[in-house]
Backbone atoms as SQL, in Angstrom:
CREATE TABLE atoms (id INTEGER PRIMARY KEY, chain TEXT, resi INTEGER, resn TEXT, atom TEXT, x REAL, y REAL, z REAL);
INSERT INTO atoms VALUES
  (1, 'A', 1, 'UNK', 'N', -13.363, -24.058, 216.061),
  (2, 'A', 1, 'UNK', 'CA', -12.848, -22.694, 216.510),
  (3, 'A', 1, 'UNK', 'C', -12.153, -23.335, 217.720),
  (4, 'A', 2, 'UNK', 'N', -11.042, -22.329, 217.958),
  (5, 'A', 2, 'UNK', 'CA', -10.076, -22.483, 219.074),
  (6, 'A', 2, 'UNK', 'C', -10.789, -21.894, 220.077),
  (7, 'A', 3, 'UNK', 'N', -11.069, -22.319, 221.141),
  (8, 'A', 3, 'UNK', 'CA', -11.001, -21.937, 222.681),
  (9, 'A', 3, 'UNK', 'C', -10.227, -21.781, 223.476),
  (10, 'A', 4, 'UNK', 'N', -8.887, -22.248, 223.238),
  (11, 'A', 4, 'UNK', 'CA', -7.863, -21.537, 223.845),
  (12, 'A', 4, 'UNK', 'C', -7.134, -20.465, 223.369),
  (13, 'A', 5, 'UNK', 'N', -7.307, -19.922, 222.487),
  (14, 'A', 5, 'UNK', 'CA', -6.352, -19.016, 221.901),
  (15, 'A', 5, 'UNK', 'C', -6.849, -17.732, 222.689),
  (16, 'A', 6, 'UNK', 'N', -7.255, -17.231, 223.486),
  (17, 'A', 6, 'UNK', 'CA', -7.109, -16.045, 224.457),
  (18, 'A', 6, 'UNK', 'C', -6.911, -16.169, 226.046),
  (19, 'A', 7, 'UNK', 'N', -6.659, -18.173, 226.209),
  (20, 'A', 7, 'UNK', 'CA', -6.123, -18.441, 227.044),
  (21, 'A', 7, 'UNK', 'C', -4.721, -18.075, 227.758),
  (22, 'A', 8, 'UNK', 'N', -4.156, -17.503, 228.930),
  (23, 'A', 8, 'UNK', 'CA', -2.843, -16.837, 228.964),
  (24, 'A', 8, 'UNK', 'C', -2.797, -17.783, 230.286),
  (25, 'A', 9, 'UNK', 'N', -1.595, -18.514, 230.617),
  (26, 'A', 9, 'UNK', 'CA', -1.309, -19.493, 231.694),
  (27, 'A', 9, 'UNK', 'C', 0.095, -18.482, 232.227),
  (28, 'A', 10, 'UNK', 'N', -0.010, -18.103, 233.604),
  (29, 'A', 10, 'UNK', 'CA', 1.419, -17.651, 234.045),
  (30, 'A', 10, 'UNK', 'C', 2.315, -18.738, 234.532),
  (31, 'A', 11, 'UNK', 'N', 3.635, -18.084, 234.597),
  (32, 'A', 11, 'UNK', 'CA', 4.167, -19.492, 235.500),
  (33, 'A', 11, 'UNK', 'C', 4.993, -19.207, 236.494),
  (34, 'A', 12, 'UNK', 'N', 5.156, -20.375, 237.437),
  (35, 'A', 12, 'UNK', 'CA', 6.116, -19.818, 238.400),
  (36, 'A', 12, 'UNK', 'C', 7.465, -20.908, 237.905),
  (37, 'A', 13, 'UNK', 'N', 8.591, -20.561, 238.914),
  (38, 'A', 13, 'UNK', 'CA', 9.920, -21.380, 238.588),
  (39, 'A', 13, 'UNK', 'C', 10.288, -21.530, 239.805),
  (40, 'A', 14, 'UNK', 'N', 10.969, -22.380, 240.240),
  (41, 'A', 14, 'UNK', 'CA', 12.012, -22.804, 241.386),
  (42, 'A', 14, 'UNK', 'C', 13.425, -22.634, 240.682),
  (43, 'A', 15, 'UNK', 'N', 14.246, -21.724, 241.301),
  (44, 'A', 15, 'UNK', 'CA', 15.651, -21.824, 240.790),
  (45, 'A', 15, 'UNK', 'C', 16.866, -21.834, 242.022),
  (46, 'A', 16, 'UNK', 'N', 17.136, -22.699, 241.895),
  (47, 'A', 16, 'UNK', 'CA', 18.354, -23.367, 243.042),
  (48, 'A', 16, 'UNK', 'C', 19.692, -23.338, 243.048),
  (49, 'A', 17, 'UNK', 'N', 20.264, -23.563, 243.624),
  (50, 'A', 17, 'UNK', 'CA', 21.551, -23.849, 243.709),
  (51, 'A', 17, 'UNK', 'C', 22.263, -24.762, 245.346),
  (52, 'A', 18, 'UNK', 'N', 23.389, -24.994, 245.080),
  (53, 'A', 18, 'UNK', 'CA', 23.456, -25.496, 246.594),
  (54, 'A', 18, 'UNK', 'C', 23.502, -24.057, 248.478),
  (55, 'A', 19, 'UNK', 'N', 23.911, -23.104, 247.610),
  (56, 'A', 19, 'UNK', 'CA', 23.566, -21.595, 248.548),
  (57, 'A', 19, 'UNK', 'C', 22.499, -20.798, 248.875),
  (58, 'A', 20, 'UNK', 'N', 21.484, -21.073, 247.407),
  (59, 'A', 20, 'UNK', 'CA', 20.384, -20.385, 247.674),
  (60, 'A', 20, 'UNK', 'C', 19.236, -20.282, 246.631),
  (61, 'A', 21, 'UNK', 'N', 18.190, -20.364, 247.034),
  (62, 'A', 21, 'UNK', 'CA', 16.997, -20.173, 246.061),
  (63, 'A', 21, 'UNK', 'C', 16.120, -19.543, 245.754),
  (64, 'A', 22, 'UNK', 'N', 15.734, -19.344, 244.505),
  (65, 'A', 22, 'UNK', 'CA', 14.667, -17.903, 244.407),
  (66, 'A', 22, 'UNK', 'C', 13.407, -18.357, 243.337),
  (67, 'A', 23, 'UNK', 'N', 12.327, -18.034, 244.333),
  (68, 'A', 23, 'UNK', 'CA', 10.791, -18.124, 243.221),
  (69, 'A', 23, 'UNK', 'C', 10.534, -17.180, 242.443),
  (70, 'A', 24, 'UNK', 'N', 10.505, -17.414, 241.234),
  (71, 'A', 24, 'UNK', 'CA', 10.146, -16.422, 239.945),
  (72, 'A', 24, 'UNK', 'C', 8.617, -16.917, 239.397),
  (73, 'A', 25, 'UNK', 'N', 8.207, -15.932, 239.530),
  (74, 'A', 25, 'UNK', 'CA', 6.796, -16.130, 238.582),
  (75, 'A', 25, 'UNK', 'C', 6.753, -14.488, 237.864),
  (76, 'A', 26, 'UNK', 'N', 5.557, -14.858, 237.090),
  (77, 'A', 26, 'UNK', 'CA', 5.516, -14.347, 235.796),
  (78, 'A', 26, 'UNK', 'C', 4.323, -14.239, 235.279),
  (79, 'A', 27, 'UNK', 'N', 4.037, -13.079, 235.092),
  (80, 'A', 27, 'UNK', 'CA', 2.709, -12.596, 234.326),
  (81, 'A', 27, 'UNK', 'C', 3.176, -11.742, 233.124),
  (82, 'A', 28, 'UNK', 'N', 2.511, -12.394, 231.768),
  (83, 'A', 28, 'UNK', 'CA', 2.739, -12.174, 230.586),
  (84, 'A', 28, 'UNK', 'C', 4.471, -11.419, 230.937),
  (85, 'A', 29, 'UNK', 'N', 4.462, -9.772, 230.599),
  (86, 'A', 29, 'UNK', 'CA', 6.007, -9.937, 230.649),
  (87, 'A', 29, 'UNK', 'C', 6.651, -9.281, 232.034),
  (88, 'A', 30, 'UNK', 'N', 5.621, -9.408, 232.477),
  (89, 'A', 30, 'UNK', 'CA', 6.119, -8.950, 234.269),
  (90, 'A', 30, 'UNK', 'C', 6.188, -9.728, 234.632),
  (91, 'A', 31, 'UNK', 'N', 7.370, -9.727, 235.928),
  (92, 'A', 31, 'UNK', 'CA', 7.891, -10.415, 236.578),
  (93, 'A', 31, 'UNK', 'C', 8.027, -10.143, 238.346),
  (94, 'A', 32, 'UNK', 'N', 8.062, -11.118, 239.551),
  (95, 'A', 32, 'UNK', 'CA', 8.679, -11.070, 240.374),
  (96, 'A', 32, 'UNK', 'C', 9.119, -12.274, 240.831),
  (97, 'A', 33, 'UNK', 'N', 10.576, -11.691, 242.102),
  (98, 'A', 33, 'UNK', 'CA', 11.297, -12.906, 242.587),
  (99, 'A', 33, 'UNK', 'C', 11.312, -12.280, 243.819),
  (100, 'A', 34, 'UNK', 'N', 11.481, -13.599, 244.874),
  (101, 'A', 34, 'UNK', 'CA', 11.246, -13.659, 245.768),
  (102, 'A', 34, 'UNK', 'C', 12.642, -14.514, 246.618),
  (103, 'A', 35, 'UNK', 'N', 13.476, -14.327, 247.472),
  (104, 'A', 35, 'UNK', 'CA', 14.623, -15.078, 247.572),
  (105, 'A', 35, 'UNK', 'C', 13.955, -16.375, 248.575),
  (106, 'A', 36, 'UNK', 'N', 13.840, -17.054, 248.178),
  (107, 'A', 36, 'UNK', 'CA', 13.539, -18.404, 249.149),
  (108, 'A', 36, 'UNK', 'C', 14.384, -18.448, 250.581),
  (109, 'A', 37, 'UNK', 'N', 14.137, -18.216, 251.963),
  (110, 'A', 37, 'UNK', 'CA', 14.604, -18.437, 253.365),
  (111, 'A', 37, 'UNK', 'C', 14.811, -19.637, 253.574),
  (112, 'A', 38, 'UNK', 'N', 13.773, -20.239, 253.643),
  (113, 'A', 38, 'UNK', 'CA', 13.418, -21.895, 254.485),
  (114, 'A', 38, 'UNK', 'C', 12.599, -22.867, 253.506),
  (115, 'A', 39, 'UNK', 'N', 11.470, -23.121, 253.046),
  (116, 'A', 39, 'UNK', 'CA', 11.010, -23.845, 252.104),
  (117, 'A', 39, 'UNK', 'C', 9.379, -23.155, 251.688),
  (118, 'A', 40, 'UNK', 'N', 9.549, -22.966, 249.982),
  (119, 'A', 40, 'UNK', 'CA', 8.402, -22.404, 249.537),
  (120, 'A', 40, 'UNK', 'C', 7.949, -23.585, 248.723),
  (121, 'A', 41, 'UNK', 'N', 7.087, -23.269, 247.805),
  (122, 'A', 41, 'UNK', 'CA', 6.419, -24.249, 247.310),
  (123, 'A', 41, 'UNK', 'C', 5.541, -23.318, 245.874),
  (124, 'A', 42, 'UNK', 'N', 5.384, -24.369, 244.610),
  (125, 'A', 42, 'UNK', 'CA', 4.647, -23.470, 243.457),
  (126, 'A', 42, 'UNK', 'C', 3.476, -24.079, 243.317),
  (127, 'A', 43, 'UNK', 'N', 2.652, -23.613, 241.965),
  (128, 'A', 43, 'UNK', 'CA', 1.400, -24.154, 241.895),
  (129, 'A', 43, 'UNK', 'C', 1.235, -23.355, 240.493),
  (130, 'A', 44, 'UNK', 'N', -0.422, -23.767, 240.301),
  (131, 'A', 44, 'UNK', 'CA', -1.135, -23.526, 238.941),
  (132, 'A', 44, 'UNK', 'C', -1.435, -22.174, 239.624),
  (133, 'A', 45, 'UNK', 'N', -0.796, -20.755, 240.400),
  (134, 'A', 45, 'UNK', 'CA', -1.316, -19.727, 241.038),
  (135, 'A', 45, 'UNK', 'C', 0.057, -19.050, 241.177),
  (136, 'A', 46, 'UNK', 'N', -0.066, -17.477, 240.971),
  (137, 'A', 46, 'UNK', 'CA', 1.007, -16.734, 241.789),
  (138, 'A', 46, 'UNK', 'C', 0.716, -17.001, 243.430),
  (139, 'A', 47, 'UNK', 'N', 1.811, -16.896, 243.876),
  (140, 'A', 47, 'UNK', 'CA', 1.695, -16.809, 245.049),
  (141, 'A', 47, 'UNK', 'C', 3.018, -15.722, 245.789),
  (142, 'A', 48, 'UNK', 'N', 3.356, -14.788, 245.048),
  (143, 'A', 48, 'UNK', 'CA', 4.262, -13.690, 245.473),
  (144, 'A', 48, 'UNK', 'C', 3.116, -12.414, 245.526),
  (145, 'A', 49, 'UNK', 'N', 3.158, -12.137, 247.039),
  (146, 'A', 49, 'UNK', 'CA', 2.129, -10.766, 246.983),
  (147, 'A', 49, 'UNK', 'C', 3.196, -9.686, 247.163),
  (148, 'A', 50, 'UNK', 'N', 3.260, -9.050, 248.098),
  (149, 'A', 50, 'UNK', 'CA', 4.163, -7.723, 248.337),
  (150, 'A', 50, 'UNK', 'C', 5.547, -7.893, 249.015),
  (151, 'A', 51, 'UNK', 'N', 5.822, -9.749, 248.859),
  (152, 'A', 51, 'UNK', 'CA', 6.865, -9.898, 249.921),
  (153, 'A', 51, 'UNK', 'C', 8.268, -9.910, 248.525),
  (154, 'A', 52, 'UNK', 'N', 8.226, -9.549, 247.467),
  (155, 'A', 52, 'UNK', 'CA', 9.074, -9.617, 247.062),
  (156, 'A', 52, 'UNK', 'C', 10.140, -9.369, 246.784),
  (157, 'A', 53, 'UNK', 'N', 11.824, -9.652, 246.551),
  (158, 'A', 53, 'UNK', 'CA', 12.617, -9.082, 246.415),
  (159, 'A', 53, 'UNK', 'C', 13.100, -8.347, 245.509),
  (160, 'A', 54, 'UNK', 'N', 12.379, -8.533, 244.396),
  (161, 'A', 54, 'UNK', 'CA', 12.433, -7.873, 242.670),
  (162, 'A', 54, 'UNK', 'C', 11.574, -7.985, 242.311),
  (163, 'A', 55, 'UNK', 'N', 11.020, -6.816, 241.138),
  (164, 'A', 55, 'UNK', 'CA', 9.890, -6.742, 240.468),
  (165, 'A', 55, 'UNK', 'C', 10.254, -5.645, 239.173),
  (166, 'A', 56, 'UNK', 'N', 9.748, -6.576, 238.030),
  (167, 'A', 56, 'UNK', 'CA', 9.921, -6.058, 236.836),
  (168, 'A', 56, 'UNK', 'C', 9.688, -4.413, 237.028),
  (169, 'A', 57, 'UNK', 'N', 10.316, -3.750, 236.256),
  (170, 'A', 57, 'UNK', 'CA', 9.991, -2.444, 235.934),
  (171, 'A', 57, 'UNK', 'C', 10.038, -1.500, 234.800),
  (172, 'A', 58, 'UNK', 'N', 10.210, -2.761, 233.925),
  (173, 'A', 58, 'UNK', 'CA', 9.610, -2.516, 232.259),
  (174, 'A', 58, 'UNK', 'C', 8.507, -2.251, 231.727),
  (175, 'A', 59, 'UNK', 'N', 7.367, -2.240, 232.023),
  (176, 'A', 59, 'UNK', 'CA', 6.058, -1.918, 231.555),
  (177, 'A', 59, 'UNK', 'C', 5.721, -0.955, 232.654),
  (178, 'A', 60, 'UNK', 'N', 4.741, 0.271, 231.904),
  (179, 'A', 60, 'UNK', 'CA', 4.806, 1.660, 232.346),
  (180, 'A', 60, 'UNK', 'C', 3.516, 1.120, 233.493),
  (181, 'A', 61, 'UNK', 'N', 2.676, 0.721, 232.875),
  (182, 'A', 61, 'UNK', 'CA', 1.553, 0.731, 234.189),
  (183, 'A', 61, 'UNK', 'C', 1.857, -0.369, 235.596),
  (184, 'A', 62, 'UNK', 'N', 2.931, -0.998, 235.608),
  (185, 'A', 62, 'UNK', 'CA', 3.317, -1.460, 236.778),
  (186, 'A', 62, 'UNK', 'C', 3.947, -0.367, 237.572),
  (187, 'A', 63, 'UNK', 'N', 4.919, 0.359, 236.941),
  (188, 'A', 63, 'UNK', 'CA', 5.720, 1.097, 237.198),
  (189, 'A', 63, 'UNK', 'C', 4.731, 2.410, 238.057),
  (190, 'A', 64, 'UNK', 'N', 3.485, 3.008, 237.516),
  (191, 'A', 64, 'UNK', 'CA', 2.732, 3.915, 237.895),
  (192, 'A', 64, 'UNK', 'C', 1.867, 3.222, 239.483),
  (193, 'A', 65, 'UNK', 'N', 1.496, 1.883, 238.648),
  (194, 'A', 65, 'UNK', 'CA', 0.991, 1.099, 240.200),
  (195, 'A', 65, 'UNK', 'C', 1.593, 1.404, 241.383),
  (196, 'A', 66, 'UNK', 'N', 3.316, 0.806, 241.217),
  (197, 'A', 66, 'UNK', 'CA', 3.699, 0.864, 242.480),
  (198, 'A', 66, 'UNK', 'C', 4.076, 2.182, 242.983),
  (199, 'A', 67, 'UNK', 'N', 4.101, 3.041, 242.254),
  (200, 'A', 67, 'UNK', 'CA', 4.697, 4.458, 242.417),
  (201, 'A', 67, 'UNK', 'C', 3.554, 5.072, 243.501),
  (202, 'A', 68, 'UNK', 'N', 2.043, 4.801, 243.067),
  (203, 'A', 68, 'UNK', 'CA', 1.008, 5.264, 243.679),
  (204, 'A', 68, 'UNK', 'C', 0.741, 4.778, 244.788),
  (205, 'A', 69, 'UNK', 'N', 0.679, 3.257, 244.725),
  (206, 'A', 69, 'UNK', 'CA', 0.781, 2.646, 245.830),
  (207, 'A', 69, 'UNK', 'C', 1.586, 2.065, 246.768),
  (208, 'A', 70, 'UNK', 'N', 2.666, 2.302, 246.434),
  (209, 'A', 70, 'UNK', 'CA', 3.789, 2.202, 247.365),
  (210, 'A', 70, 'UNK', 'C', 4.055, 0.358, 247.491),
  (211, 'A', 71, 'UNK', 'N', 5.042, 0.136, 247.892),
  (212, 'A', 71, 'UNK', 'CA', 4.956, -1.324, 247.941),
  (213, 'A', 71, 'UNK', 'C', 4.490, -2.341, 248.852),
  (214, 'A', 72, 'UNK', 'N', 4.099, -1.673, 249.997),
  (215, 'A', 72, 'UNK', 'CA', 3.326, -2.060, 250.928),
  (216, 'A', 72, 'UNK', 'C', 2.106, -2.616, 250.528),
  (217, 'A', 73, 'UNK', 'N', 1.290, -1.630, 249.227),
  (218, 'A', 73, 'UNK', 'CA', 0.619, -1.859, 248.899),
  (219, 'A', 73, 'UNK', 'C', 0.174, -2.717, 247.484),
  (220, 'A', 74, 'UNK', 'N', 1.071, -2.564, 246.825),
  (221, 'A', 74, 'UNK', 'CA', 1.263, -3.296, 245.426),
  (222, 'A', 74, 'UNK', 'C', 1.087, -4.816, 245.820),
  (223, 'A', 75, 'UNK', 'N', 0.620, -5.599, 245.552),
  (224, 'A', 75, 'UNK', 'CA', 0.543, -7.265, 245.404),
  (225, 'A', 75, 'UNK', 'C', 0.598, -7.543, 244.096),
  (226, 'A', 76, 'UNK', 'N', 1.896, -8.267, 243.802),
  (227, 'A', 76, 'UNK', 'CA', 1.671, -8.780, 242.382),
  (228, 'A', 76, 'UNK', 'C', 0.541, -10.030, 241.993),
  (229, 'A', 77, 'UNK', 'N', 0.402, -10.658, 243.384),
  (230, 'A', 77, 'UNK', 'CA', -0.629, -11.676, 243.000),
  (231, 'A', 77, 'UNK', 'C', -1.927, -11.461, 242.443),
  (232, 'A', 78, 'UNK', 'N', -2.534, -10.232, 243.745),
  (233, 'A', 78, 'UNK', 'CA', -3.694, -9.406, 243.416),
  (234, 'A', 78, 'UNK', 'C', -3.617, -8.858, 242.256),
  (235, 'A', 79, 'UNK', 'N', -2.784, -8.230, 241.624),
  (236, 'A', 79, 'UNK', 'CA', -2.352, -7.587, 240.566),
  (237, 'A', 79, 'UNK', 'C', -2.800, -7.983, 239.267),
  (238, 'A', 80, 'UNK', 'N', -2.134, -9.130, 239.204),
  (239, 'A', 80, 'UNK', 'CA', -1.511, -10.003, 237.960),
  (240, 'A', 80, 'UNK', 'C', -2.297, -11.457, 237.961),
  (241, 'A', 81, 'UNK', 'N', -2.710, -12.075, 238.584),
  (242, 'A', 81, 'UNK', 'CA', -3.415, -13.249, 239.179),
  (243, 'A', 81, 'UNK', 'C', -4.854, -13.172, 238.240),
  (244, 'A', 82, 'UNK', 'N', -5.109, -14.252, 237.483),
  (245, 'A', 82, 'UNK', 'CA', -6.621, -14.629, 236.966),
  (246, 'A', 82, 'UNK', 'C', -7.175, -15.555, 237.378),
  (247, 'A', 83, 'UNK', 'N', -8.392, -14.870, 238.420),
  (248, 'A', 83, 'UNK', 'CA', -8.662, -15.333, 239.280),
  (249, 'A', 83, 'UNK', 'C', -9.362, -16.734, 239.336),
  (250, 'A', 84, 'UNK', 'N', -10.162, -16.630, 238.041),
  (251, 'A', 84, 'UNK', 'CA', -10.937, -17.483, 237.473),
  (252, 'A', 84, 'UNK', 'C', -10.158, -19.017, 237.098),
  (253, 'A', 85, 'UNK', 'N', -8.885, -18.970, 236.569),
  (254, 'A', 85, 'UNK', 'CA', -8.380, -20.068, 236.468),
  (255, 'A', 85, 'UNK', 'C', -7.344, -20.666, 237.403),
  (256, 'A', 86, 'UNK', 'N', -7.267, -19.792, 238.183),
  (257, 'A', 86, 'UNK', 'CA', -6.778, -20.315, 239.680),
  (258, 'A', 86, 'UNK', 'C', -7.692, -21.004, 240.400),
  (259, 'A', 87, 'UNK', 'N', -9.147, -20.871, 240.443),
  (260, 'A', 87, 'UNK', 'CA', -9.569, -21.436, 240.977),
  (261, 'A', 87, 'UNK', 'C', -10.449, -22.875, 240.471),
  (262, 'A', 88, 'UNK', 'N', -10.359, -22.319, 239.011),
  (263, 'A', 88, 'UNK', 'CA', -10.295, -23.980, 238.191),
  (264, 'A', 88, 'UNK', 'C', -9.433, -25.084, 238.850),
  (265, 'A', 89, 'UNK', 'N', -7.995, -24.358, 238.595),
  (266, 'A', 89, 'UNK', 'CA', -6.857, -25.187, 238.581),
  (267, 'A', 89, 'UNK', 'C', -6.322, -25.674, 239.849),
  (268, 'A', 90, 'UNK', 'N', -7.235, -24.805, 241.095),
  (269, 'A', 90, 'UNK', 'CA', -6.974, -24.932, 242.773),
  (270, 'A', 90, 'UNK', 'C', -5.651, -24.753, 243.007),
  (271, 'A', 91, 'UNK', 'N', -4.660, -23.836, 242.352),
  (272, 'A', 91, 'UNK', 'CA', -3.692, -23.590, 242.744),
  (273, 'A', 91, 'UNK', 'C', -2.946, -23.318, 244.107),
  (274, 'A', 92, 'UNK', 'N', -4.413, -22.621, 244.718),
  (275, 'A', 92, 'UNK', 'CA', -3.785, -22.357, 245.931),
  (276, 'A', 92, 'UNK', 'C', -4.201, -23.776, 246.846),
  (277, 'A', 93, 'UNK', 'N', -5.398, -24.202, 246.737),
  (278, 'A', 93, 'UNK', 'CA', -5.512, -25.191, 247.798),
  (279, 'A', 93, 'UNK', 'C', -3.876, -26.355, 247.710),
  (280, 'A', 94, 'UNK', 'N', -3.626, -26.832, 246.345),
  (281, 'A', 94, 'UNK', 'CA', -2.537, -27.732, 245.602),
  (282, 'A', 94, 'UNK', 'C', -1.302, -26.785, 246.569),
  (283, 'A', 95, 'UNK', 'N', -0.750, -25.753, 246.088),
  (284, 'A', 95, 'UNK', 'CA', 0.268, -25.179, 246.721),
  (285, 'A', 95, 'UNK', 'C', 0.120, -25.117, 248.376),
  (286, 'A', 96, 'UNK', 'N', -0.878, -24.811, 249.004),
  (287, 'A', 96, 'UNK', 'CA', -0.982, -24.993, 250.802),
  (288, 'A', 96, 'UNK', 'C', -0.218, -26.177, 250.782),
  (289, 'A', 97, 'UNK', 'N', -0.677, -27.601, 250.115),
  (290, 'A', 97, 'UNK', 'CA', -0.932, -28.867, 250.594),
  (291, 'A', 97, 'UNK', 'C', 0.642, -29.205, 250.427),
  (292, 'A', 98, 'UNK', 'N', 0.954, -28.542, 249.549),
  (293, 'A', 98, 'UNK', 'CA', 2.381, -28.642, 249.144),
  (294, 'A', 98, 'UNK', 'C', 3.679, -28.061, 250.028),
  (295, 'A', 99, 'UNK', 'N', 2.838, -26.927, 250.262),
  (296, 'A', 99, 'UNK', 'CA', 4.035, -26.498, 251.339),
  (297, 'A', 99, 'UNK', 'C', 4.480, -26.541, 252.565),
  (298, 'A', 100, 'UNK', 'N', 3.342, -26.954, 253.002),
  (299, 'A', 100, 'UNK', 'CA', 2.800, -27.804, 254.722),
  (300, 'A', 100, 'UNK', 'C', 3.209, -28.572, 254.558),
  (301, 'A', 101, 'UNK', 'N', 3.597, -29.650, 253.800),
  (302, 'A', 101, 'UNK', 'CA', 4.148, -30.842, 253.599),
  (303, 'A', 101, 'UNK', 'C', 5.405, -30.737, 253.839),
  (304, 'A', 102, 'UNK', 'N', 6.121, -29.909, 253.054),
  (305, 'A', 102, 'UNK', 'CA', 7.634, -29.388, 252.974),
  (306, 'A', 102, 'UNK', 'C', 7.610, -28.947, 254.733),
  (307, 'A', 103, 'UNK', 'N', 7.216, -27.940, 254.813),
  (308, 'A', 103, 'UNK', 'CA', 7.254, -27.536, 255.838),
  (309, 'A', 103, 'UNK', 'C', 7.794, -28.711, 257.482),
  (310, 'A', 104, 'UNK', 'N', 6.345, -29.460, 257.588),
  (311, 'A', 104, 'UNK', 'CA', 6.515, -30.259, 258.305),
  (312, 'A', 104, 'UNK', 'C', 7.584, -31.359, 258.398),
  (313, 'A', 105, 'UNK', 'N', 7.945, -31.259, 257.197),
  (314, 'A', 105, 'UNK', 'CA', 9.550, -32.425, 257.157),
  (315, 'A', 105, 'UNK', 'C', 10.901, -31.837, 257.324),
  (316, 'A', 106, 'UNK', 'N', 10.423, -30.105, 257.533),
  (317, 'A', 106, 'UNK', 'CA', 11.892, -29.626, 257.311),
  (318, 'A', 106, 'UNK', 'C', 13.265, -29.870, 258.575),
  (319, 'A', 107, 'UNK', 'N', 14.124, -30.465, 258.472),
  (320, 'A', 107, 'UNK', 'CA', 14.835, -30.508, 259.351),
  (321, 'A', 107, 'UNK', 'C', 14.699, -32.497, 259.922),
  (322, 'A', 108, 'UNK', 'N', 13.859, -32.900, 259.324),
  (323, 'A', 108, 'UNK', 'CA', 13.872, -34.628, 259.289),
  (324, 'A', 108, 'UNK', 'C', 14.801, -35.041, 258.699);
């Protein structure tokens, strides 16, 4: 019996060059992109909320959800994150540790 066949794992990426950096988070076929202005970190949980710079619009329920609620009320993390997997993986906890470490070393 394959216990993992229904397990879905969303992914996060940081893409950067010498001039700019972006965080890209995916949830199935939906994605959100946030430009990194200072420092950032990723882990086993989504972290982009309503502060995205770009958001996919190729899925109807996503478009309807954004249109009804508006940008300020559309939270990518709340809408698409699997809370159980994120809690077990301690993604928010681990992301906060690395984010705060990077922030504390800024300019050093």
